[in-house]
C-alpha positions in Angstrom: 7.4 -38.6 -57.2 7.0 -42.0 -58.9 8.1 -42.5 -62.5 6.6 -44.8 -65.1 8.2 -46.5 -68.0 6.1 -47.1 -71.1 6.0 -50.7 -72.2 7.3 -51.6 -75.7 4.5 -52.3 -78.1 5.5 -55.8 -78.8 5.3 -56.7 -75.0 2.0 -57.0 -73.3 0.8 -54.9 -70.4 2.7 -55.5 -67.2 5.9 -56.3 -69.0 8.9 -54.3 -70.0 11.7 -54.9 -72.4 14.1 -57.6 -71.4 17.8 -57.6 -71.6 17.8 -60.2 -74.2 16.7 -59.3 -77.7 13.2 -60.1 -78.6 12.2 -61.0 -75.0 9.8 -59.4 -72.4 9.9 -59.4 -68.6 7.4 -58.7 -65.8 7.6 -55.4 -64.0 10.5 -56.0 -61.6 10.2 -55.8 -57.8 10.0 -52.3 -56.4 7.5 -51.3 -59.1 3.8 -51.5 -59.8 1.8 -51.8 -63.0 -0.5 -48.9 -63.9 -3.8 -49.2 -65.9 -1.9 -48.6 -69.1 0.4 -51.5 -68.4 3.3 -49.3 -67.6 5.9 -50.2 -64.9 6.0 -47.4 -62.2 8.5 -47.1 -59.4 7.3 -47.3 -55.8 7.8 -44.0 -54.0 9.3 -43.5 -50.5 6.9 -44.9 -47.8 5.9 -47.8 -50.1 7.3 -51.0 -51.5 6.6 -53.9 -53.8 8.2 -57.3 -53.2 6.8 -59.2 -56.2 7.2 -59.0 -59.9 4.2 -57.1 -61.1 1.8 -58.4 -63.8 -1.5 -57.0 -62.5 -0.6 -55.3 -59.2 -2.0 -51.8 -59.5 -0.5 -50.3 -56.3 2.6 -50.4 -54.1 2.2 -51.5 -50.5 2.3 -48.9 -47.7 5.0 -49.5 -45.1 3.3 -50.6 -41.9 3.2 -48.5 -38.8 6.6 -48.8 -37.0 8.4 -49.1 -40.3 9.6 -46.6 -43.0 11.2 -46.4 -46.4 12.9 -43.2 -47.7 14.0 -44.5 -51.1 12.3 -45.3 -54.5 12.1 -48.8 -56.0 12.3 -50.7 -52.7 11.2 -54.2 -52.0 10.7 -53.8 -48.3 10.5 -51.3 -45.4 12.8 -51.0 -42.5 11.9 -51.0 -38.8 12.4 -47.6 -37.3 15.8 -47.3 -35.5 16.0 -47.1 -31.7 14.6 -43.8 -30.3 12.2 -43.3 -33.2 8.7 -44.4 -34.2 6.2 -44.2 -37.1 2.6 -43.8 -35.9 0.9 -44.2 -39.3 1.5 -46.5 -42.3 3.3 -45.2 -45.4 6.0 -43.1 -43.7 9.2 -42.2 -45.5 10.9 -41.2 -42.2 10.5 -41.9 -38.5 9.9 -39.4 -35.8 12.1 -38.9 -32.7 10.7 -39.9 -29.3 9.6 -36.7 -27.5 11.1 -35.4 -24.3 10.0 -37.5 -21.4 9.4 -40.5 -23.7 11.4 -43.2 -25.4 11.4 -46.0 -28.0 13.4 -49.1 -27.4 15.7 -50.9 -29.9 13.5 -53.9 -30.5 13.3 -55.3 -34.1 9.5 -55.7 -33.8 7.7 -52.9 -35.6 4.9 -53.0 -33.0 7.4 -51.6 -30.5 8.0 -48.6 -32.9 4.4 -47.8 -33.4 4.6 -45.0 -30.8 6.8 -43.6 -28.1 6.3 -44.6 -24.5 6.2 -42.3 -21.5 9.1 -42.8 -19.0 7.9 -44.7 -15.9 8.0 -43.2 -12.5 11.5 -42.7 -11.2 12.9 -42.1 -14.7 13.2 -39.3 -17.3 14.7 -38.2 -20.6 16.2 -34.8 -21.3 16.8 -35.3 -25.0 14.6 -36.3 -28.0 15.1 -39.6 -29.7 16.1 -41.6 -26.6 15.9 -45.4 -26.6 15.7 -45.6 -22.8 15.0 -43.4 -19.8 17.5 -42.1 -17.3 17.2 -43.2 -13.7 16.8 -40.7 -10.9 19.9 -40.9 -8.7 19.8 -42.7 -5.3 18.4 -40.5 -2.6 15.9 -38.9 -5.1 12.6 -40.0 -6.6 10.1 -39.1 -9.3 6.5 -40.0 -8.5 4.0 -41.4 -11.0 2.4 -38.8 -13.3 -1.2 -37.7 -12.6 -3.2 -39.2 -15.5 -5.6 -36.3 -15.5 -2.8 -33.7 -15.8 0.2 -35.6 -17.1 3.6 -34.0 -16.8 6.4 -35.3 -19.0 9.5 -36.4 -17.1 11.9 -34.2 -19.1 14.7 -33.3 -16.6 16.8 -34.5 -13.7 15.5 -31.4 -11.9 12.1 -33.1 -11.5 13.7 -35.8 -9.4 12.8 -34.8 -5.8 15.1 -35.2 -2.7 14.2 -37.9 -0.1 14.0 -36.4 3.4 15.8 -37.7 6.5 14.5 -40.9 7.8 14.0 -42.3 4.3 16.0 -43.6 1.3 15.7 -44.5 -2.3 17.5 -46.7 -4.8 18.4 -45.9 -8.4 15.3 -45.0 -10.4 12.8 -45.0 -7.6 9.3 -43.7 -7.9 9.1 -42.9 -4.1 11.2 -42.8 -1.0 11.0 -45.7 1.5 11.1 -45.3 5.3 14.0 -47.0 6.9 13.5 -50.5 8.1 13.6 -51.4 11.8 17.1 -51.3 13.1 18.1 -48.5 10.7 18.1 -44.7 10.5 18.8 -42.1 7.8 20.4 -38.9 9.2 20.8 -36.8 6.1 18.5 -35.9 3.1 19.3 -37.5 -0.3 20.3 -40.9 1.2 20.6 -43.9 -1.1 20.6 -46.2 1.9 19.9 -46.3 5.7 22.6 -46.6 8.4 22.4 -49.5 10.8 21.9 -48.6 14.5 25.2 -49.3 16.2 25.7 -52.5 18.1 24.1 -52.4 21.6 21.2 -50.3 20.4 18.0 -51.1 18.5 15.1 -49.4 16.6 11.8 -51.3 16.7 9.7 -49.2 14.2 9.1 -51.3 11.1 9.0 -48.6 8.4 5.9 -46.8 9.6 7.0 -43.4 11.0 9.6 -41.2 9.3 10.3 -39.3 12.6 11.4 -42.5 14.3 14.3 -43.0 11.8 15.8 -39.5 11.3 17.9 -39.1 14.5 20.7 -41.0 16.1 18.7 -41.0 19.3 16.1 -43.1 17.5 18.5 -46.0 18.2 17.7 -46.9 21.8 20.4 -48.5 24.1 19.7 -52.1 25.2 19.1 -52.4 29.0 21.3 -54.5 31.3 20.9 -58.2 30.7 20.4 -57.7 27.0 22.5 -57.2 23.9 22.1 -56.5 20.1 24.3 -56.6 17.0 24.3 -53.6 14.6 21.0 -53.0 12.8 18.9 -54.8 15.3 15.1 -54.4 15.5 15.1 -55.5 19.2 17.5 -56.5 22.0 18.0 -60.1 23.1 18.3 -61.5 26.6 21.7 -63.0 27.5 22.1 -66.7 27.5 22.9 -68.8 30.6 26.3 -68.1 32.1 26.5 -64.6 30.6 25.6 -61.0 31.7 25.7 -57.5 30.2 25.6 -53.8 31.2 23.8 -51.1 29.2 24.4 -50.9 25.4 26.5 -53.9 24.7 27.0 -55.8 21.4 27.4 -59.1 23.1 27.1 -60.5 26.6 30.1 -61.1 28.9 31.0 -64.5 30.3 30.6 -65.0 34.1 33.9 -65.5 35.8 35.1 -68.8 37.0 33.5 -69.9 40.3 30.1 -68.4 39.3 27.2 -69.1 37.0 23.8 -67.9 35.8 21.3 -70.7 35.1 18.6 -68.6 33.5 18.6 -69.2 29.7 17.5 -66.0 27.9 14.3 -65.7 29.8 14.6 -62.9 32.4 16.9 -59.9 31.6 17.0 -59.0 35.2 18.8 -62.2 36.0 21.7 -61.2 33.7 22.0 -57.5 34.7 25.7 -56.9 35.6 28.4 -59.1 36.9 26.7 -59.2 40.3 24.1 -61.5 38.7 26.7 -64.2 38.4 26.1 -66.3 41.5 29.0 -67.8 43.4 28.8 -71.6 43.5 27.3 -73.1 46.6 29.5 -74.7 49.3 30.7 -78.1 48.1 30.8 -77.0 44.5 33.1 -75.3 42.0 33.2 -74.0 38.4 36.4 -74.0 36.3 35.0 -72.6 33.1 34.1 -69.0 32.0 30.5 -68.3 31.1 29.2 -71.7 32.3 25.4 -72.2 32.1 25.8 -74.3 35.2 25.1 -76.0 37.4 28.3 -75.9 39.4 30.3 -79.1 39.7 30.3 -81.2 42.9 33.5 -81.7 44.8 34.6 -85.3 44.5 34.4 -88.0 47.2 36.8 -87.4 50.1 36.8 -83.7 49.6 34.8 -80.6 50.8 34.5 -76.9 50.2 33.0 -74.8 53.0 32.9 -71.4 51.4 29.8 -70.0 49.7 30.7 -66.3 49.3 34.0 -65.9 47.5 34.1 -66.8 43.9 38.0 -67.2 43.9 37.5 -70.1 46.2 35.4 -72.0 43.7 37.4 -71.8 40.5 38.9 -75.3 40.3 38.6 -78.9 41.5 41.7 -78.0 43.6 39.5 -75.6 45.4 38.0 -78.7 47.1 40.1 -79.7 50.1 40.8 -83.2 51.3 39.2 -84.1 54.5 41.3 -83.7 57.7 42.4 -86.7 59.8 39.5 -88.4 61.6 37.0 -87.3 59.0 35.6 -88.5 55.7 33.2 -87.4 52.8 31.2 -90.3 51.5 29.1 -88.2 49.0 30.0 -85.7 46.3 29.4 -81.9 46.8 30.0 -81.8 50.6 30.5 -78.5 52.4 32.1 -80.4 55.4 33.4 -83.8 56.3 31.8 -86.3 58.7 33.6 -87.4 61.9 34.7 -90.9 62.4 32.8 -92.3 65.4 34.3 -92.7 68.8 36.3 -95.9 69.0 37.6 -95.4 65.5 40.3 -93.3 63.8 41.6 -92.1 60.4 45.1 -91.0 60.5 45.6 -89.5 56.9 45.8 -85.8 57.5 44.4 -84.3 54.3 46.9 -85.9 51.9 45.0 -88.5 49.9 41.3 -88.0 49.1 40.7 -91.7 48.5 41.6 -92.3 52.2 38.5 -90.2 53.1 35.8 -91.5 50.7 33.8 -93.8 53.0 32.9 -94.5 56.6 34.8 -97.7 56.1 38.0 -95.7 55.9 37.6 -95.2 59.7 39.5 -98.0 61.4 38.7 -99.5 64.8 41.0 -99.0 67.8 42.9 -102.0 69.0 42.1 -103.7 72.4 43.7 -101.6 75.2 43.1 -98.4 73.2 40.3 -95.9 72.8 39.3 -92.8 70.8 36.8 -90.0 70.8 34.8 -88.8 67.8 36.9 -87.5 64.9 40.2 -88.9 66.1 43.3 -89.3 63.9 44.7 -92.0 66.2 43.8 -94.2 69.2 45.1 -93.6 72.8 46.3 -96.1 75.4 44.0 -96.7 78.3 45.0 -94.8 81.5 46.8 -96.6 84.3 44.5 -98.8 86.3 42.1 -99.2 83.4 41.8 -101.7 80.6 39.8 -102.4 77.4 39.6 -105.9 76.1 37.5 -105.0 73.0 38.4 -103.5 69.7 36.8 -100.2 68.8 36.3 -99.0 72.4 35.3 -95.5 73.2 
């Protein structure tokens, strides 16, 4: 209840006795002046911030503020978790269950409590924030026609298999492609193991709730963990069923297809042995195989172990040469010529010019390593005779 002090007769209305003898003062702050000129204290819920001369009333605390004492010059913003809906309040109300009031210094934020958003709740009055539902649970939005306050953790519902939710979620999400959720109440989805995939992009729960929903990659393909699809092996590589990565073709073989046709990368048998006259000394080569150098040949076209190094290429035998790279066999020196190097030095077999003509009085047949003397009773007076 407000109290009023009667002015001294010698002071006019709106003044009260001063501390100094024979002086008068305005009604001090925190008071108002009544119609009789008396200074009256402002009650709780009201304030007066100016010295009163003609002010007949105290000012009501605005909504969102309060004042619980007499003789006050201002009102205070309601503390966190509380609000004042109407002006002139001497105390603030606690936020109800399922609602909250923040700790803002703006009285507009303490005008009323706010309902917790979906995925959150409060289980006590006077809360300044809401509590998140735990991962793997959710709390859907309230029906506006029949609102239900979010007042307990028990209202947070469990996400089923094939779905997940993060902290404070209003709903469960179906796992993304490449992932599954094998247990209820999951806060995350598990990646399909490497060598498998899941192509459903969060459309069907039943396609993400079992380990078998992760399908093995076929031969010629591979996948890392959590893959939405399998990829075809690159050139020089192959795979069997359900692999994380492709395997390099062995030396002496290759696959030239570059990630286009899985069937051409299906198992080691897809690695083709180099053709005759060629070799491959690297693992997993995209090809093509390398030509044997001049003066050498490689006849095999079946056994990969015979195509693994340049040394797999053999120097031509005597009487033969290889004037081009990648030869499967050597060419014969013509009759009347010879080449006596017997597979020792490749440069001695690199051209037809390496075949030397026989001297006069000698002859040779095709592919000879040396020339022979004419038989008794015969002669040859020309070089290079057959």
